[in-house]
C-alpha positions in Angstrom: 34.2 11.5 -44.7 32.0 11.7 -41.9 33.3 15.1 -40.7 32.5 16.5 -44.1 28.8 15.2 -44.2 28.4 16.8 -40.7 29.5 20.0 -42.0 27.3 19.9 -45.1 24.4 19.2 -42.7 24.9 22.3 -40.7 25.5 24.3 -43.9 22.1 23.0 -45.5 20.1 24.1 -42.6 21.9 27.7 -42.4 22.0 28.3 -46.3 18.7 26.7 -46.9 17.0 28.7 -44.3 15.8 31.6 -46.5 14.5 29.4 -49.2 12.0 27.5 -46.2 10.9 31.3 -45.3 10.3 32.2 -49.0 8.3 28.7 -49.6 6.2 29.4 -46.8 5.3 32.8 -47.7 4.4 31.4 -51.3 2.2 28.6 -50.1 0.3 31.1 -47.7 -0.2 33.3 -50.6 -1.5 30.4 -52.8 -3.7 29.4 -49.9 -5.2 33.0 -49.9 -5.6 33.1 -53.5 -2.6 35.4 -54.3 0.2 34.9 -56.5 2.8 35.8 -53.8 6.6 37.0 -54.1 9.1 34.4 -55.4 10.5 31.6 -53.2 14.0 33.1 -53.8 13.0 36.6 -52.6 14.5 36.3 -48.8 17.9 36.0 -50.6 17.4 39.0 -52.4 16.2 40.9 -49.4 19.4 39.8 -47.2 21.9 40.7 -50.1 19.9 44.2 -50.5 20.3 44.7 -46.7 23.9 44.0 -46.8 24.6 46.8 -49.4 22.9 49.4 -47.2 24.2 51.6 -44.6 24.1 50.4 -41.2 22.4 53.1 -38.8 23.1 53.0 -35.4 21.1 55.2 -32.6 23.2 57.8 -31.1 22.6 56.8 -27.4 23.3 53.1 -28.2 26.5 51.3 -27.0 28.8 48.3 -28.4 25.8 45.7 -27.1 23.5 47.1 -29.8 26.0 46.5 -32.3 27.5 43.1 -31.4 23.8 41.9 -30.5 22.9 40.7 -34.1 26.4 38.8 -34.7 26.2 37.1 -31.4 22.7 36.2 -32.3 23.4 34.6 -35.6 26.3 32.9 -34.1 24.3 31.3 -31.2 21.7 30.1 -33.9 24.4 28.4 -36.1 25.4 26.7 -33.3 21.9 25.3 -32.7 21.8 24.1 -36.3 25.0 22.5 -36.0 23.4 20.2 -33.1 20.5 18.9 -35.5 21.1 16.2 -38.1 19.4 16.2 -41.4 20.4 13.3 -43.5 22.7 11.6 -41.3 21.8 10.7 -37.7 24.6 12.7 -36.2 24.8 16.3 -35.8 28.1 18.3 -36.5 28.6 19.3 -32.6 27.1 16.2 -31.3 28.0 15.5 -27.8 26.6 14.0 -24.4 23.8 16.2 -23.0 24.0 18.5 -26.1 20.1 18.9 -25.6 20.9 21.3 -23.0 23.3 23.1 -25.2 20.7 23.4 -27.8 18.0 25.1 -25.5 20.4 27.4 -24.0 22.2 28.4 -27.2 18.6 29.6 -28.2 18.3 31.2 -24.8 21.8 33.1 -25.3 20.6 34.6 -28.7 17.2 35.8 -27.4 19.2 37.3 -24.6 21.4 39.5 -26.7 18.6 40.4 -28.8 16.6 41.7 -26.0 19.7 43.3 -24.5 20.2 45.1 -28.0 16.5 46.1 -28.2 17.0 47.8 -24.9 20.2 49.6 -25.7 18.5 51.0 -28.8 16.5 53.3 -26.7 13.3 52.5 -28.6 10.1 52.4 -26.5 9.2 49.7 -28.9 12.5 47.7 -28.5 11.7 47.6 -24.8 8.1 46.6 -25.2 8.9 43.7 -27.8 11.9 42.7 -25.2 9.7 42.3 -22.5 7.3 40.4 -24.4 10.1 38.1 -25.8 11.3 37.6 -22.1 7.7 36.6 -21.1 7.3 34.4 -23.7 10.7 32.7 -24.1 10.5 32.0 -20.1 7.2 30.5 -20.6 8.3 28.3 -23.6 11.7 26.7 -22.1 10.0 24.6 -19.7 7.8 22.6 -22.2 11.0 22.5 -24.5 13.1 20.9 -21.9 10.5 18.7 -20.5 9.6 17.6 -23.9 13.1 16.7 -24.9 13.6 15.2 -21.6 10.7 12.7 -22.1 12.1 11.4 -25.4 15.7 11.3 -23.8 14.2 9.1 -21.0 12.7 6.7 -23.5 15.7 6.4 -25.7 18.1 6.4 -22.7 20.2 9.2 -24.4 20.8 13.0 -23.5 22.0 14.0 -26.8 20.0 14.6 -29.7 22.0 12.3 -32.3 21.4 9.4 -29.8 17.7 10.2 -29.5 17.4 10.2 -33.2 19.5 7.1 -33.5 17.1 5.5 -31.0 13.8 6.6 -32.9 15.3 5.3 -36.1 15.4 1.7 -34.6 11.7 1.6 -33.7 8.8 1.1 -36.0 6.8 3.8 -37.5 3.7 2.0 -36.1 4.9 1.9 -32.6 4.1 5.2 -31.8 3.3 5.7 -28.1 1.4 8.3 -26.2 4.6 9.9 -25.2 5.4 10.5 -28.6 2.2 12.2 -29.5 2.3 14.2 -26.3 5.9 15.3 -27.0 5.3 16.3 -30.5 2.4 18.3 -29.9 4.0 20.1 -27.0 7.2 20.5 -28.9 5.3 21.8 -32.1 3.4 24.5 -29.9 6.9 25.5 -28.6 8.5 25.8 -32.1 5.5 28.3 -33.1 6.5 30.3 -29.9 10.2 30.3 -30.4 10.1 31.0 -33.8 7.7 34.0 -33.5 4.8 32.4 -35.7 1.1 32.6 -35.7 -0.8 32.3 -33.3 1.8 33.6 -31.0 3.4 36.4 -33.2 3.0 37.6 -36.6 6.0 37.7 -38.4 4.8 40.1 -41.3 3.0 42.7 -38.9 4.2 46.3 -38.0 1.2 47.0 -35.7 2.6 48.4 -32.5 0.1 46.6 -30.2 0.7 43.4 -31.3 4.6 43.3 -32.1 7.1 41.0 -30.2 9.9 40.1 -32.5 9.4 42.8 -35.0 9.4 45.6 -32.2 12.9 44.3 -31.0 14.4 44.9 -34.5 12.8 48.4 -35.3 16.2 50.2 -34.6 18.3 47.9 -36.8 19.1 48.6 -40.5 21.4 47.4 -43.2 23.8 44.5 -42.4 22.6 44.4 -38.8 19.3 43.8 -39.7 20.3 41.3 -42.4 22.2 39.2 -39.5 18.9 39.1 -37.2 16.7 38.1 -40.5 19.4 35.6 -41.4 19.4 34.2 -37.6 15.3 34.0 -37.6 15.3 32.2 -40.8 18.1 29.6 -39.6 16.2 29.1 -36.3 12.9 28.4 -38.0 14.7 26.0 -40.5 16.5 24.4 -37.4 13.4 23.8 -35.3 11.7 22.3 -38.2 14.5 19.7 -38.5 14.5 19.1 -34.8 11.0 18.0 -35.0 11.7 15.9 -38.0 14.6 14.3 -36.6 13.3 13.4 -33.3 9.8 12.1 -34.5 10.0 11.3 -38.2 13.7 10.4 -38.9 12.9 7.4 -41.2 14.6 7.7 -44.4 18.2 9.1 -43.0 21.3 7.7 -44.5 23.0 4.6 -42.8 26.0 4.8 -44.9 28.4 7.4 -46.6 27.1 6.2 -50.4 26.0 9.1 -52.5 22.9 7.3 -53.5 21.7 6.9 -49.8 22.7 10.5 -49.1 20.7 12.0 -52.0 17.7 9.5 -51.1 17.7 10.8 -47.6 18.0 14.5 -49.1 14.6 13.6 -50.8 12.9 12.2 -47.8 14.1 15.4 -45.9 12.8 17.5 -48.3 9.6 16.0 -48.6 8.9 16.1 -45.0 9.9 19.7 -44.6 7.4 20.3 -47.3 5.0 18.6 -45.2 5.4 20.7 -42.0 5.8 24.1 -44.3 2.2 23.5 -45.7 0.9 22.8 -42.2 2.6 25.9 -40.8 0.9 27.8 -43.9 -2.3 26.5 -43.3 -2.2 27.5 -39.5 -0.8 30.8 -40.3 -3.7 31.1 -42.9 -6.3 29.9 -40.8 -5.7 31.2 -37.2 -5.9 34.6 -35.8 -3.1 36.0 -33.5 -3.8 35.1 -29.6 -4.1 38.4 -27.5 -1.1 38.7 -25.3 -2.8 37.8 -22.2 -3.8 34.4 -23.8 -0.2 33.4 -24.9 0.5 32.2 -21.5 -2.5 29.6 -21.6 -1.1 28.5 -24.8 2.2 27.7 -23.6 0.7 26.5 -20.2 -1.0 23.6 -22.1 2.0 23.0 -23.7 3.9 22.6 -20.4 0.9 20.5 -19.2 1.2 18.1 -22.4 5.1 17.9 -21.9 4.8 17.0 -18.0 2.1 14.3 -19.0 5.0 13.0 -21.7 7.6 12.7 -18.7 4.9 11.1 -16.7 4.0 8.5 -19.1 7.7 8.0 -20.0 8.5 7.0 -16.4 5.7 4.5 -16.4 6.6 2.9 -19.6 10.3 2.7 -18.2 9.0 1.0 -15.2 
């Protein structure tokens, strides 16, 4: 039963990811006083891409062809680490917080290789920008997770979530505030959202993620878009699990699991609204300001680690 629940959690993150993107787009449209597309539009876009021809640049190698599949596989592994309605993930293991970070890096690495291999100037530009952003984002990401790991005395995501579940909501410490703020800023950078990147733009001078995938089409582009959606959903679920896990089921009963799903959906809806509000009200940062943005995230996460050591003493 435990294995079935853990598997369903991972499938929920993967299969529900396009819906999260659809809801974000719809909420943004409402905030901008537009009608907006259907929340199911991302699913139809993926199915449409899967039916199209997969065009490959004549100068590319096998790296260009396998990069989307490796990206989706690595992102699916990340989703398998993150609990949703039950405080244990499918691939839960000791020290898996490091595996989670490096699976994300693994996917970015192969997507960047595919962008370079496509032979497009825009692909190389986007890959170099992605390398800059990811290298700056990994430090605050690891430090924020480390701060919570030290506080919880667990180096695994499930252990950290289990520890937080035992705490009172009103016992929020400075460490939690600093780590949450830092991790939220990292999520914006990792998922290519505003103000770091605009997921809906094709303006050459500002593209990061979109520049890397310009040469892809058909099923390959569908895999990349699916991986992007899964990463966004998994990162939102990670924020919820580490800082707002209350409401997760403590037994295998259907009632508790159903109630936990309702709580999770409500928390995701809250984060979606905040994300849509940010993207509707904040302009994209210029590239030379992105290091400053992530520098603030690094400083906050470093302070979280320092305060954690003081608390543990």
